[in-house]
C-alpha positions as a Markdown table, in Angstrom:
| # | Residue | x | y | z |
|---|---|---|---|---|
| 1 | Unk | 208.2 | 109.1 | 135.1 |
| 2 | Unk | 210.6 | 110.5 | 137.7 |
| 3 | Unk | 209.8 | 110.2 | 141.4 |
| 4 | Unk | 208.0 | 113.3 | 142.8 |
| 5 | Unk | 210.0 | 115.9 | 144.7 |
| 6 | Unk | 208.7 | 117.3 | 148.0 |
| 7 | Unk | 209.6 | 120.3 | 150.1 |
| 8 | Unk | 212.1 | 119.4 | 152.9 |
| 9 | Unk | 211.2 | 120.2 | 156.5 |
| 10 | Unk | 211.3 | 123.9 | 157.2 |
| 11 | Unk | 210.2 | 126.1 | 160.1 |
| 12 | Unk | 207.8 | 128.2 | 158.0 |
| 13 | Unk | 205.9 | 125.1 | 156.9 |
| 14 | Unk | 204.7 | 124.7 | 160.5 |
| 15 | Unk | 203.0 | 128.1 | 160.7 |
| 16 | Unk | 199.4 | 127.6 | 161.9 |
| 17 | Unk | 198.3 | 130.9 | 160.3 |
| 18 | Unk | 199.3 | 129.5 | 156.9 |
| 19 | Unk | 197.3 | 126.3 | 157.5 |
| 20 | Unk | 194.3 | 128.4 | 158.3 |
| 21 | Unk | 194.8 | 130.5 | 155.1 |
| 22 | Unk | 195.0 | 127.3 | 153.0 |
| 23 | Unk | 191.9 | 125.9 | 154.7 |
| 24 | Unk | 190.0 | 129.2 | 154.0 |
| 25 | Unk | 190.9 | 129.2 | 150.3 |
| 26 | Unk | 190.5 | 125.5 | 149.8 |
| 27 | Unk | 193.6 | 123.2 | 149.7 |
| 28 | Unk | 193.2 | 122.3 | 146.0 |
| 29 | Unk | 192.9 | 125.9 | 145.0 |
| 30 | Unk | 196.3 | 127.2 | 146.1 |
| 31 | Unk | 200.0 | 126.4 | 145.8 |
| 32 | Unk | 203.1 | 128.0 | 147.1 |
| 33 | Unk | 205.1 | 129.5 | 144.3 |
| 34 | Unk | 208.4 | 131.1 | 143.4 |
| 35 | Unk | 211.1 | 132.1 | 145.9 |
| 36 | Unk | 209.6 | 130.4 | 148.8 |
| 37 | Unk | 209.8 | 127.1 | 147.0 |
| 38 | Unk | 213.2 | 127.7 | 145.5 |
| 39 | Unk | 214.8 | 128.8 | 148.7 |
| 40 | Unk | 213.3 | 126.0 | 150.8 |
| 41 | Unk | 214.7 | 123.5 | 148.4 |
| 42 | Unk | 218.1 | 125.1 | 148.8 |
| 43 | Unk | 217.8 | 125.1 | 152.6 |
| 44 | Unk | 217.5 | 128.9 | 152.8 |
| 45 | Unk | 214.9 | 130.5 | 155.0 |
| 46 | Unk | 212.6 | 132.4 | 152.6 |
| 47 | Unk | 212.0 | 136.1 | 153.2 |
| 48 | Unk | 208.4 | 136.0 | 151.9 |
| 49 | Unk | 205.7 | 133.5 | 151.3 |
| 50 | Unk | 203.8 | 133.8 | 148.1 |
| 51 | Unk | 200.9 | 131.8 | 146.8 |
| 52 | Unk | 199.2 | 131.2 | 143.4 |
| 53 | Unk | 195.5 | 130.4 | 143.2 |
| 54 | Unk | 192.9 | 129.4 | 140.7 |
| 55 | Unk | 190.4 | 131.6 | 142.4 |
| 56 | Unk | 189.5 | 135.0 | 141.0 |
| 57 | Unk | 190.5 | 138.0 | 143.2 |
| 58 | Unk | 187.0 | 138.7 | 144.3 |
| 59 | Unk | 186.5 | 135.1 | 145.4 |
| 60 | Unk | 189.8 | 135.2 | 147.3 |
| 61 | Unk | 188.6 | 138.3 | 149.2 |
| 62 | Unk | 185.3 | 136.8 | 150.0 |
| 63 | Unk | 186.7 | 133.5 | 151.3 |
| 64 | Unk | 189.3 | 135.4 | 153.5 |
| 65 | Unk | 186.5 | 137.6 | 154.8 |
| 66 | Unk | 184.4 | 134.6 | 155.7 |
| 67 | Unk | 187.3 | 133.1 | 157.6 |
| 68 | Unk | 188.0 | 136.3 | 159.5 |
| 69 | Unk | 191.4 | 136.8 | 157.8 |
| 70 | Unk | 192.2 | 140.4 | 157.1 |
| 71 | Unk | 192.9 | 141.0 | 153.3 |
| 72 | Unk | 194.2 | 144.0 | 151.4 |
| 73 | Unk | 193.5 | 144.3 | 147.6 |
| 74 | Unk | 197.0 | 145.3 | 146.8 |
| 75 | Unk | 196.8 | 144.7 | 143.1 |
| 76 | Unk | 193.4 | 143.5 | 141.9 |
| 77 | Unk | 194.1 | 144.4 | 138.3 |
| 78 | Unk | 196.9 | 141.9 | 138.3 |
| 79 | Unk | 195.1 | 139.5 | 140.5 |
| 80 | Unk | 196.9 | 140.0 | 143.8 |
| 81 | Unk | 195.4 | 140.0 | 147.2 |
| 82 | Unk | 197.5 | 140.3 | 150.4 |
| 83 | Unk | 196.5 | 138.2 | 153.4 |
| 84 | Unk | 197.6 | 139.9 | 156.6 |
| 85 | Unk | 198.7 | 137.1 | 158.9 |
| 86 | Unk | 200.4 | 136.9 | 162.3 |
| 87 | Unk | 203.5 | 135.4 | 160.9 |
| 88 | Unk | 203.8 | 137.9 | 158.1 |
| 89 | Unk | 201.8 | 139.0 | 155.0 |
| 90 | Unk | 201.2 | 136.5 | 152.2 |
| 91 | Unk | 200.5 | 137.6 | 148.6 |
| 92 | Unk | 198.0 | 135.5 | 146.8 |
| 93 | Unk | 197.8 | 135.9 | 143.0 |
| 94 | Unk | 195.3 | 134.5 | 140.6 |
| 95 | Unk | 196.9 | 132.4 | 137.8 |
| 96 | Unk | 197.6 | 134.5 | 134.8 |
| 97 | Unk | 198.7 | 134.5 | 131.2 |
| 98 | Unk | 200.2 | 137.5 | 129.3 |
| 99 | Unk | 197.9 | 139.0 | 126.7 |
| 100 | Unk | 200.3 | 141.8 | 125.6 |
| 101 | Unk | 203.7 | 143.1 | 126.6 |
| 102 | Unk | 205.7 | 146.2 | 125.6 |
| 103 | Unk | 209.1 | 145.6 | 127.3 |
| 104 | Unk | 208.0 | 147.4 | 130.4 |
| 105 | Unk | 204.6 | 146.3 | 131.4 |
| 106 | Unk | 202.3 | 143.3 | 130.7 |
| 107 | Unk | 198.5 | 143.2 | 130.2 |
| 108 | Unk | 197.3 | 139.9 | 131.7 |
| 109 | Unk | 194.2 | 137.7 | 131.6 |
| 110 | Unk | 193.3 | 135.3 | 134.4 |
| 111 | Unk | 193.7 | 131.6 | 133.9 |
| 112 | Unk | 193.0 | 128.3 | 135.6 |
| 113 | Unk | 196.0 | 126.5 | 134.3 |
| 114 | Unk | 199.1 | 126.1 | 136.6 |
| 115 | Unk | 201.4 | 125.5 | 133.7 |
| 116 | Unk | 200.2 | 128.6 | 131.8 |
| 117 | Unk | 200.9 | 130.7 | 134.9 |
| 118 | Unk | 204.4 | 129.1 | 135.2 |
| 119 | Unk | 205.2 | 129.7 | 131.5 |
| 120 | Unk | 204.9 | 133.5 | 132.0 |
| 121 | Unk | 207.6 | 133.6 | 134.7 |
| 122 | Unk | 211.1 | 134.6 | 134.0 |
| 123 | Unk | 213.5 | 131.8 | 135.1 |
| 124 | Unk | 213.0 | 128.1 | 135.5 |
| 125 | Unk | 214.1 | 128.2 | 139.2 |
| 126 | Unk | 211.3 | 130.7 | 139.9 |
| 127 | Unk | 208.6 | 128.7 | 138.2 |
| 128 | Unk | 208.4 | 126.0 | 140.9 |
| 129 | Unk | 205.1 | 125.4 | 142.7 |
| 130 | Unk | 204.4 | 123.3 | 145.8 |
| 131 | Unk | 201.2 | 121.8 | 147.2 |
| 132 | Unk | 200.6 | 123.3 | 150.6 |
| 133 | Unk | 199.2 | 120.1 | 152.1 |
| 134 | Unk | 201.5 | 117.3 | 150.6 |
| 135 | Unk | 204.6 | 119.5 | 149.9 |
| 136 | Unk | 204.8 | 118.0 | 146.4 |
| 137 | Unk | 206.8 | 120.3 | 144.0 |
| 138 | Unk | 205.5 | 120.9 | 140.5 |
| 139 | Unk | 208.0 | 121.7 | 137.8 |
| 140 | Unk | 207.2 | 122.1 | 134.1 |
| 141 | Unk | 210.4 | 123.6 | 132.7 |
| 142 | Unk | 213.4 | 121.8 | 134.3 |
| 143 | Unk | 213.7 | 124.2 | 137.2 |
| 144 | Unk | 214.7 | 121.5 | 139.7 |
| 145 | Unk | 217.6 | 120.3 | 137.5 |
| 146 | Unk | 218.7 | 123.9 | 137.0 |
| 147 | Unk | 218.5 | 124.5 | 140.8 |
| 148 | Unk | 220.7 | 121.5 | 141.4 |
| 149 | Unk | 223.1 | 122.7 | 138.8 |
| 150 | Unk | 223.0 | 126.3 | 140.0 |
| 151 | Unk | 222.0 | 127.4 | 136.5 |
| 152 | Unk | 220.0 | 130.5 | 135.8 |
| 153 | Unk | 218.0 | 129.9 | 132.7 |
| 154 | Unk | 215.2 | 131.7 | 131.1 |
| 155 | Unk | 212.0 | 129.8 | 130.4 |
| 156 | Unk | 211.7 | 129.2 | 126.7 |
| 157 | Unk | 213.5 | 131.5 | 124.3 |
| 158 | Unk | 215.7 | 134.0 | 126.3 |
| 159 | Unk | 215.3 | 136.9 | 123.8 |
| 160 | Unk | 211.5 | 136.5 | 123.8 |
| 161 | Unk | 211.3 | 136.6 | 127.6 |
| 162 | Unk | 213.5 | 139.7 | 127.8 |
| 163 | Unk | 211.5 | 141.6 | 125.2 |
| 164 | Unk | 208.5 | 141.1 | 127.4 |
| 165 | Unk | 210.2 | 143.0 | 130.2 |
| 166 | Unk | 213.7 | 144.4 | 129.7 |
| 167 | Unk | 214.2 | 144.5 | 133.5 |
| 168 | Unk | 214.6 | 140.8 | 133.3 |
| 169 | Unk | 218.2 | 141.6 | 132.1 |
| 170 | Unk | 219.1 | 143.0 | 135.5 |
| 171 | Unk | 217.1 | 140.3 | 137.3 |
| 172 | Unk | 219.1 | 137.7 | 135.4 |
| 173 | Unk | 222.3 | 139.1 | 136.8 |
| 174 | Unk | 220.9 | 139.4 | 140.3 |
| 175 | Unk | 219.9 | 135.7 | 140.3 |
| 176 | Unk | 223.2 | 134.8 | 138.7 |
| 177 | Unk | 225.0 | 136.5 | 141.6 |
| 178 | Unk | 222.9 | 134.7 | 144.1 |
| 179 | Unk | 222.4 | 131.3 | 142.7 |
| 180 | Unk | 224.3 | 130.9 | 139.5 |
| 181 | Unk | 227.5 | 129.0 | 138.6 |
| 182 | Unk | 230.3 | 129.6 | 136.2 |
| 183 | Unk | 230.2 | 129.2 | 133.3 |
| 184 | Unk | 226.8 | 130.8 | 133.0 |
| 185 | Unk | 224.0 | 129.7 | 130.6 |
| 186 | Unk | 225.3 | 130.7 | 127.1 |
| 187 | Unk | 221.8 | 131.4 | 125.7 |
| 188 | Unk | 221.0 | 133.7 | 128.6 |
| 189 | Unk | 224.3 | 135.6 | 128.3 |
| 190 | Unk | 223.9 | 136.1 | 124.5 |
| 191 | Unk | 220.4 | 137.4 | 124.9 |
| 192 | Unk | 221.2 | 139.9 | 127.7 |
| 193 | Unk | 224.1 | 141.2 | 125.7 |
| 194 | Unk | 222.2 | 141.5 | 122.5 |
| 195 | Unk | 219.2 | 143.3 | 124.0 |
| 196 | Unk | 220.8 | 145.4 | 126.7 |
| 197 | Unk | 220.0 | 148.7 | 125.0 |
| 198 | Unk | 216.4 | 148.0 | 125.9 |
| 199 | Unk | 217.2 | 148.9 | 129.5 |
| 200 | Unk | 217.3 | 152.6 | 128.5 |
| 201 | Unk | 213.5 | 152.5 | 128.1 |
| 202 | Unk | 212.9 | 151.5 | 131.7 |
| 203 | Unk | 212.2 | 153.9 | 134.5 |
| 204 | Unk | 215.2 | 155.0 | 136.6 |
| 205 | Unk | 213.4 | 153.8 | 139.8 |
| 206 | Unk | 213.1 | 150.2 | 138.5 |
| 207 | Unk | 216.7 | 150.2 | 137.4 |
| 208 | Unk | 218.0 | 151.6 | 140.7 |
| 209 | Unk | 215.9 | 149.1 | 142.7 |
| 210 | Unk | 217.5 | 146.1 | 140.8 |
| 211 | Unk | 221.0 | 147.6 | 141.0 |
| 212 | Unk | 220.7 | 148.0 | 144.8 |
| 213 | Unk | 219.3 | 144.6 | 145.2 |
| 214 | Unk | 222.2 | 143.1 | 143.3 |
| 215 | Unk | 224.8 | 145.1 | 145.2 |
| 216 | Unk | 223.2 | 144.1 | 148.5 |
| 217 | Unk | 224.0 | 140.4 | 147.8 |
| 218 | Unk | 227.0 | 138.8 | 149.6 |
| 219 | Unk | 229.5 | 138.8 | 146.7 |
| 220 | Unk | 228.3 | 140.5 | 143.5 |
| 221 | Unk | 231.7 | 141.7 | 142.3 |
| 222 | Unk | 232.3 | 138.9 | 139.7 |
| 223 | Unk | 228.8 | 139.5 | 138.4 |
| 224 | Unk | 229.3 | 143.3 | 138.1 |
| 225 | Unk | 232.5 | 142.6 | 136.2 |
| 226 | Unk | 230.7 | 140.3 | 133.8 |
| 227 | Unk | 228.0 | 142.9 | 133.3 |
| 228 | Unk | 230.7 | 145.3 | 132.3 |
| 229 | Unk | 232.3 | 142.8 | 129.9 |
| 230 | Unk | 229.0 | 142.2 | 128.2 |
| 231 | Unk | 228.3 | 145.9 | 127.8 |
| 232 | Unk | 225.2 | 145.8 | 130.1 |
| 233 | Unk | 226.6 | 147.9 | 133.0 |
| 234 | Unk | 227.3 | 150.8 | 130.6 |
| 235 | Unk | 223.7 | 150.9 | 129.6 |
| 236 | Unk | 222.5 | 151.6 | 133.1 |
| 237 | Unk | 225.5 | 153.1 | 134.8 |
| 238 | Unk | 228.1 | 154.2 | 132.3 |
| 239 | Unk | 230.2 | 155.9 | 135.0 |
| 240 | Unk | 230.7 | 152.7 | 136.9 |
| 241 | Unk | 234.0 | 150.8 | 137.3 |
| 242 | Unk | 233.4 | 147.5 | 139.0 |
| 243 | Unk | 237.1 | 146.9 | 139.8 |
| 244 | Unk | 237.1 | 148.3 | 143.4 |
| 245 | Unk | 234.1 | 146.2 | 144.5 |
| 246 | Unk | 236.1 | 143.1 | 145.2 |
| 247 | Unk | 238.4 | 144.9 | 147.6 |
| 248 | Unk | 235.4 | 146.4 | 149.5 |
| 249 | Unk | 233.8 | 143.0 | 149.7 |
| 250 | Unk | 237.0 | 141.7 | 151.3 |
| 251 | Unk | 237.2 | 144.6 | 153.7 |
| 252 | Unk | 233.6 | 144.0 | 154.8 |
| 253 | Unk | 234.2 | 140.3 | 155.3 |
| 254 | Unk | 237.3 | 141.0 | 157.3 |
| 255 | Unk | 235.5 | 143.5 | 159.6 |
| 256 | Unk | 232.4 | 141.4 | 159.9 |
| 257 | Unk | 230.3 | 144.1 | 158.3 |
| 258 | Unk | 227.1 | 143.1 | 156.4 |
| 259 | Unk | 226.8 | 144.1 | 152.8 |
| 260 | Unk | 225.5 | 147.6 | 152.2 |
| 261 | Unk | 224.3 | 148.4 | 148.7 |
| 262 | Unk | 224.8 | 152.1 | 149.0 |
| 263 | Unk | 228.4 | 151.7 | 150.1 |
| 264 | Unk | 229.0 | 149.3 | 147.2 |
| 265 | Unk | 227.4 | 151.7 | 144.8 |
| 266 | Unk | 229.9 | 154.4 | 146.1 |
| 267 | Unk | 232.7 | 152.0 | 145.5 |
| 268 | Unk | 232.0 | 151.6 | 141.8 |
| 269 | Unk | 231.3 | 155.3 | 141.2 |
| 270 | Unk | 233.9 | 158.0 | 140.8 |
| 271 | Unk | 235.2 | 159.9 | 143.9 |
| 272 | Unk | 233.6 | 163.1 | 142.6 |
| 273 | Unk | 230.8 | 164.5 | 144.8 |
| 274 | Unk | 229.2 | 166.6 | 142.0 |
| 275 | Unk | 229.2 | 163.7 | 139.6 |
| 276 | Unk | 227.8 | 161.2 | 142.2 |
| 277 | Unk | 225.0 | 163.6 | 143.1 |
| 278 | Unk | 224.0 | 163.8 | 139.5 |
| 279 | Unk | 224.0 | 160.0 | 139.2 |
| 280 | Unk | 221.9 | 159.8 | 142.4 |
| 281 | Unk | 219.4 | 162.2 | 141.0 |
| 282 | Unk | 219.2 | 160.3 | 137.7 |
| 283 | Unk | 218.5 | 157.1 | 139.6 |
| 284 | Unk | 215.8 | 158.9 | 141.7 |
| 285 | Unk | 217.6 | 158.1 | 144.9 |
| 286 | Unk | 216.4 | 159.8 | 148.1 |
| 287 | Unk | 218.1 | 162.9 | 149.4 |
| 288 | Unk | 219.5 | 160.9 | 152.3 |
| 289 | Unk | 220.9 | 158.3 | 149.9 |
| 290 | Unk | 222.5 | 161.0 | 147.7 |
| 291 | Unk | 224.0 | 162.7 | 150.7 |
| 292 | Unk | 225.6 | 159.5 | 151.9 |
| 293 | Unk | 227.0 | 158.8 | 148.4 |
| 294 | Unk | 228.4 | 162.4 | 148.2 |
| 295 | Unk | 230.1 | 161.9 | 151.6 |
| 296 | Unk | 231.7 | 158.7 | 150.4 |
| 297 | Unk | 232.8 | 160.4 | 147.1 |
| 298 | Unk | 234.8 | 162.9 | 149.1 |
| 299 | Unk | 237.2 | 160.2 | 150.2 |
| 300 | Unk | 240.8 | 160.8 | 149.6 |
| 301 | Unk | 241.8 | 157.2 | 149.6 |
| 302 | Unk | 244.4 | 158.0 | 152.3 |
| 303 | Unk | 242.0 | 157.7 | 155.3 |
| 304 | Unk | 243.8 | 156.1 | 158.2 |
| 305 | Unk | 242.7 | 154.4 | 161.5 |
| 306 | Unk | 243.8 | 157.6 | 163.2 |
| 307 | Unk | 241.2 | 159.5 | 161.2 |
| 308 | Unk | 238.4 | 157.1 | 162.2 |
| 309 | Unk | 236.9 | 158.9 | 165.2 |
| 310 | Unk | 237.3 | 162.3 | 163.7 |
| 311 | Unk | 235.5 | 161.1 | 160.6 |
| 312 | Unk | 232.7 | 159.7 | 162.7 |
| 313 | Unk | 232.3 | 162.9 | 164.6 |
| 314 | Unk | 232.4 | 165.1 | 161.6 |
| 315 | Unk | 230.3 | 162.9 | 159.2 |
| 316 | Unk | 228.4 | 160.4 | 161.3 |
| 317 | Unk | 229.1 | 156.8 | 162.0 |
| 318 | Unk | 227.7 | 155.3 | 158.8 |
| 319 | Unk | 229.6 | 157.8 | 156.6 |
| 320 | Unk | 232.8 | 157.2 | 158.5 |
| 321 | Unk | 232.5 | 153.4 | 158.1 |
| 322 | Unk | 231.9 | 153.9 | 154.4 |
| 323 | Unk | 235.1 | 156.0 | 154.0 |
| 324 | Unk | 237.2 | 153.6 | 156.1 |
| 325 | Unk | 236.1 | 150.5 | 154.4 |
| 326 | Unk | 236.4 | 152.1 | 150.9 |
| 327 | Unk | 240.1 | 152.8 | 151.9 |
| 328 | Unk | 240.5 | 149.2 | 153.2 |
| 329 | Unk | 241.0 | 150.4 | 156.8 |
| 330 | Unk | 239.8 | 148.7 | 160.1 |
| 331 | Unk | 236.7 | 149.9 | 161.8 |
| 332 | Unk | 238.1 | 149.0 | 165.3 |
| 333 | Unk | 238.4 | 152.6 | 166.5 |
| 334 | Unk | 234.7 | 153.3 | 166.0 |
| 335 | Unk | 233.3 | 149.9 | 166.9 |
| 336 | Unk | 231.2 | 150.3 | 170.0 |
| 337 | Unk | 232.2 | 153.9 | 170.2 |
| 338 | Unk | 229.6 | 156.5 | 171.1 |
| 339 | Unk | 230.2 | 159.9 | 169.3 |
| 340 | Unk | 230.7 | 162.5 | 172.0 |
| 341 | Unk | 229.2 | 165.9 | 172.2 |
| 342 | Unk | 231.3 | 169.0 | 172.1 |
| 343 | Unk | 230.8 | 170.4 | 175.7 |
| 344 | Unk | 231.7 | 174.0 | 175.1 |
| 345 | Unk | 228.8 | 176.4 | 174.4 |
| 346 | Unk | 228.6 | 179.9 | 173.0 |
| 347 | Unk | 227.7 | 181.2 | 176.4 |
| 348 | Unk | 231.0 | 179.9 | 177.7 |
| 349 | Unk | 232.9 | 182.0 | 175.2 |
| 350 | Unk | 230.8 | 185.1 | 175.8 |
| 351 | Unk | 231.4 | 184.7 | 179.5 |
| 352 | Unk | 235.2 | 185.2 | 178.7 |
| 353 | Unk | 234.5 | 188.6 | 177.3 |
| 354 | Unk | 234.0 | 187.9 | 173.6 |
| 355 | Unk | 231.1 | 189.9 | 172.2 |
| 356 | Unk | 228.2 | 188.0 | 170.7 |
| 357 | Unk | 228.7 | 187.6 | 166.9 |
| 358 | Unk | 230.9 | 185.8 | 164.4 |
| 359 | Unk | 233.9 | 185.8 | 166.7 |
| 360 | Unk | 232.0 | 183.4 | 169.1 |
| 361 | Unk | 231.4 | 180.9 | 166.3 |
| 362 | Unk | 235.0 | 181.2 | 165.1 |
| 363 | Unk | 236.3 | 180.6 | 168.6 |
| 364 | Unk | 234.1 | 177.6 | 169.1 |
| 365 | Unk | 235.3 | 176.1 | 165.8 |
| 366 | Unk | 238.9 | 176.6 | 166.7 |
| 367 | Unk | 238.5 | 175.0 | 170.1 |
| 368 | Unk | 236.4 | 172.2 | 168.7 |
| 369 | Unk | 239.1 | 171.4 | 166.1 |
| 370 | Unk | 241.7 | 171.3 | 168.9 |
| 371 | Unk | 239.5 | 169.1 | 171.0 |
| 372 | Unk | 239.0 | 166.6 | 168.2 |
| 373 | Unk | 242.7 | 166.6 | 167.5 |
| 374 | Unk | 243.3 | 165.9 | 171.2 |
| 375 | Unk | 241.2 | 162.8 | 171.0 |
| 376 | Unk | 238.0 | 164.4 | 172.4 |
| 377 | Unk | 239.7 | 165.1 | 175.7 |
| 378 | Unk | 237.4 | 167.4 | 177.7 |
| 379 | Unk | 240.3 | 168.2 | 180.1 |
| 380 | Unk | 242.0 | 170.0 | 177.2 |
| 381 | Unk | 239.3 | 172.5 | 176.6 |
| 382 | Unk | 240.3 | 175.2 | 179.1 |
| 383 | Unk | 243.8 | 175.4 | 177.6 |
| 384 | Unk | 242.4 | 175.3 | 174.1 |
| 385 | Unk | 240.0 | 178.1 | 174.9 |
| 386 | Unk | 242.8 | 180.2 | 176.5 |
| 387 | Unk | 244.9 | 179.7 | 173.4 |
| 388 | Unk | 242.0 | 180.6 | 171.0 |
| 389 | Unk | 241.2 | 183.8 | 173.0 |
| 390 | Unk | 244.8 | 184.9 | 173.2 |
| 391 | Unk | 245.2 | 184.5 | 169.5 |
């Protein structure tokens, strides 16, 4: 038998609120599970702490209440209770097994077997559990070896796991982009390619969420290209061309800009505002997200550093950054730059003898255009106004 593996030292393991939570539930009744275990083994600070428990949801609620820990019944039907702790919320889910799946949702029954709960998870690297007291890691499906090899592998038969929930196809590529190596697991790639048509039965919101999560990773361009090669990308985003994404990634790195999933989505979509708006509506994106995509889609590809501040003034800083990065330009002109306010008011124009009405607005626009072209020089406004009025 191989020697046991233990979690390495990590800041989150010293949280006193987690120790109190474990004590309230009973140390033998709970284990850390999933991403928190995987990321800690990789030396990555986890975003969330999740726990699995043999306790039924009602018993979890009762024990937390007795310990004075606030609890929210966030998903009782699926066994999930959220403990609200000082260091951040913790989801505690009763062990489960799948009773029925339809490719989109699962009907579950509660279980008391750790291995049974692990068997219903998607990838081996996500089916790792850890004792909250000793830190010992429990692995039934070779997840530790796969983690060391940077291999994303489905638990059991890949096609069977995908048919349980077709969203696992997109999750596979997200985890491949984050943790995987090349070449990828052959069985996994064959399965996602063969079953990719099943993605059409999923809600657009679930698809959009996974796509944006994937695009928000540091370097997803190679993964997007592979999705296109396997015919998967066409099932969820037939208009997409992953080719420009690599250049955008390079521009972001050069400028020290963090990944932005909406900007990356704009990069792989056509520069056609009407088409992009339809895609945004199809993906159930918010109106603000669709507006930003449309602004990026109006790019000419010829934006220059000289355009930077004018773009920021006309569109907003985020939209200007998008356009400049998509064109491979530097952000230096708008870095640490506060967008100025146009100082001329309608009353200033009326005071020069222009009657209230459309001519005031037209004069303001003309002066504003000259002011922007002059580099936002307020001293140029009197001459610009004189010229507009004389014209």
